[in-house]
Structure formats: C-alpha cells, structure tokens
C-alpha positions in Angstrom: 0.2 -0.4 0.0 2.8 2.5 0.4 4.1 2.4 -3.1 0.1 3.1 -4.4 0.3 6.0 -1.8 3.7 7.4 -2.9 2.2 7.1 -6.6 -1.0 8.9 -5.3 0.9 11.9 -3.7 3.5 12.4 -6.1 0.9 12.5 -8.9 -1.0 15.3 -6.3 2.0 17.4 -5.8 3.0 17.3 -9.5 -0.4 18.7 -10.8 -1.4 20.7 -7.9 1.7 22.1 -7.3 2.1 22.9 -10.9 -1.2 24.6 -11.3 -0.1 26.8 -8.1 3.1 27.4 -9.7 1.5 28.0 -13.1 -1.7 30.4 -11.7 0.5 32.7 -8.7 3.7 32.7 -10.1 4.4 32.3 -13.9 1.6 33.6 -15.8 1.4 36.9 -13.7 5.3 37.2 -13.9 5.2 37.0 -17.6 1.9 39.4 -18.2 4.0 41.9 -16.6 7.2 41.5 -18.5 6.1 40.3 -21.9 3.9 42.0 -24.5 1.2 39.2 -26.2 3.0 38.3 -29.1 5.7 37.1 -26.7 3.9 36.1 -23.8 1.2 33.8 -25.3 3.5 31.2 -27.4 5.5 31.0 -24.2 2.4 30.1 -22.2 1.4 27.8 -24.8 5.2 25.9 -24.6 4.2 25.8 -21.2 1.1 24.4 -21.3 2.7 21.7 -23.6 4.7 20.7 -21.3 2.8 20.9 -18.1 -0.1 18.8 -19.9 2.0 16.3 -20.5 2.9 15.8 -16.7 -0.6 16.4 -15.9 -1.5 13.2 -18.3 1.0 11.0 -16.4 -0.4 12.6 -12.9 -4.0 12.0 -13.4 -3.0 8.3 -14.5 -0.6 8.0 -11.3 -3.6 9.1 -9.2 -6.6 7.0 -10.5 -4.8 4.1 -10.8 -3.2 4.2 -7.2 -6.5 5.5 -5.5 -8.4 2.9 -7.2 -5.5 0.6 -6.2 -6.0 1.4 -2.7 -9.7 1.8 -2.9 -10.5 -1.3 -4.2 -7.5 -3.4 -3.5 -6.5 -2.6 0.0 -9.8 -1.3 1.5 -12.1 -3.5 -0.4 -14.2 -0.6 -1.7 -15.0 0.3 1.8 -14.0 3.6 2.8 -14.8 7.0 5.1 -16.7 10.0 3.8 -13.5 11.7 2.9 -12.5 9.4 1.0 -15.6 9.5 -1.4 -15.2 13.3 -1.1 -11.6 12.9 -2.9 -12.8 10.8 -5.5 -15.7 13.2 -6.7 -13.5 16.1 -6.4 -10.6 14.5 -8.0 -13.1 13.4 -11.1 -14.5 16.8 -11.3 -11.0 18.1 -12.0 -10.1 15.7 -14.5 -13.3 16.5 -16.4 -12.4 20.4 -15.8 -9.1 19.4 -17.5 -10.4 17.2 -20.1 -12.6 20.3 -21.1 -9.3 22.7 -21.3 -7.1 20.3 -23.1 -9.9 19.4 -25.8 -11.4 22.9 -25.9 -9.8 26.1 -25.1 -6.0 25.0 -25.2 -6.4 23.6 -28.5 -8.3 26.7 -29.9 -5.4 28.2 -28.6 -2.6 26.7 -30.4 -4.5 26.8 -33.5 -5.3 30.8 -33.2 -1.4 31.1 -32.6 -0.8 29.2 -35.4 -2.3 32.1 -37.4 -1.2 34.5 -35.6 -4.7 35.5 -34.1 -3.2 36.7 -31.1 -6.8 38.4 -30.0 -8.4 34.8 -29.9 -5.4 33.1 -28.6 -5.3 35.8 -25.5 -9.4 34.8 -25.1 -8.6 31.0 -24.9 -5.8 31.5 -22.8 -8.1 33.7 -20.4 -10.4 30.7 -20.1 -7.6 28.3 -19.7 -6.6 30.7 -16.6 -9.7 30.8 -15.1 -10.7 26.9 -15.1 -7.1 26.2 -14.1 -8.1 28.8 -11.1 -11.2 26.4 -10.2 -9.3 23.1 -10.8 -6.2 24.8 -8.6 -8.7 25.5 -5.7 -10.7 22.3 -6.1 -7.0 20.2 -6.0 -6.1 22.3 -2.3 -9.5 21.7 -1.0 -9.0 17.8 -2.1 -5.8 17.6 -0.2 -7.2 19.5 3.0 -9.8 16.5 3.1 -7.5 14.0 2.4 -5.5 15.2 5.3 -8.3 16.0 7.8 -10.7 12.9 6.8 -14.2 12.8 7.9 
C-alpha cells in the first residue's frame, strides 16, 4: 500500500503544485514582463510541457487511488475518500475540457497569428485552472483531515 500512496502523493504534488506555480507565479510574471506576441507562445509552450505531466499525474492518481480503495480497502472507505474521489473526478473532467477545447483553440489561433483569440482562450484556461487549483487544494485538505 505504501507504493500506491507514494504514486498517489507524487501525482497530486505534480498536478496541484504545477497549477499553483503556473497560476500564482508564472503567468503573472509573464504578464508583467512580456507583451502578448511573446507571452502567449511562452505560456502555450509551458502548457505543452505541463499538460504532458498532468496526463501522467492523472493516471498515477487514479490508478493508485483505486488500487488503495478497491484492492486494500475492498471498496469500503470513509466519507472523506468518497469526497476526494468526487472532487478528483471533477478535476479530471475540467482538465479534459481545458485540453480539448480552449487549449487546442489557443494553439490553432497562435498557428495563424490570431493573438486576440489566443488571449481569449488563455483567459478561459487561466480561470479553469484556477477552479481546478482550488479543488485540488480542497481535496488535499479533505485527505488530511478525513471525516
């Protein structure tokens, strides 16, 4: 079980920590220093790399979480585990939406140099990552305090 917990924890650290860094540090710094023609391709490049790791993190979190829940606990767990599962699945759905809609649109807009559309899509991505960040932090608190 300790192997599953380590994979679970590492997945959460990568995903939630990455969102915190991108949302609270990288994007504001880039916005303060760079104009849209430089900032938007930078942010897209960062998301390209980060989202690859998010896919790995999601697989690690879900596989290890269900390994613990079904394999170790036999599907019997406290309310906090069900809350974690619910918020985690909402986070995955939000990520899938980000990845397949505004992130793709942003990339397409940048490919044809439509900076206004790319900026609009980046705004959507930023807001949705902010929601996922709050959910990720809340889920981490739920995991620690239990119910």
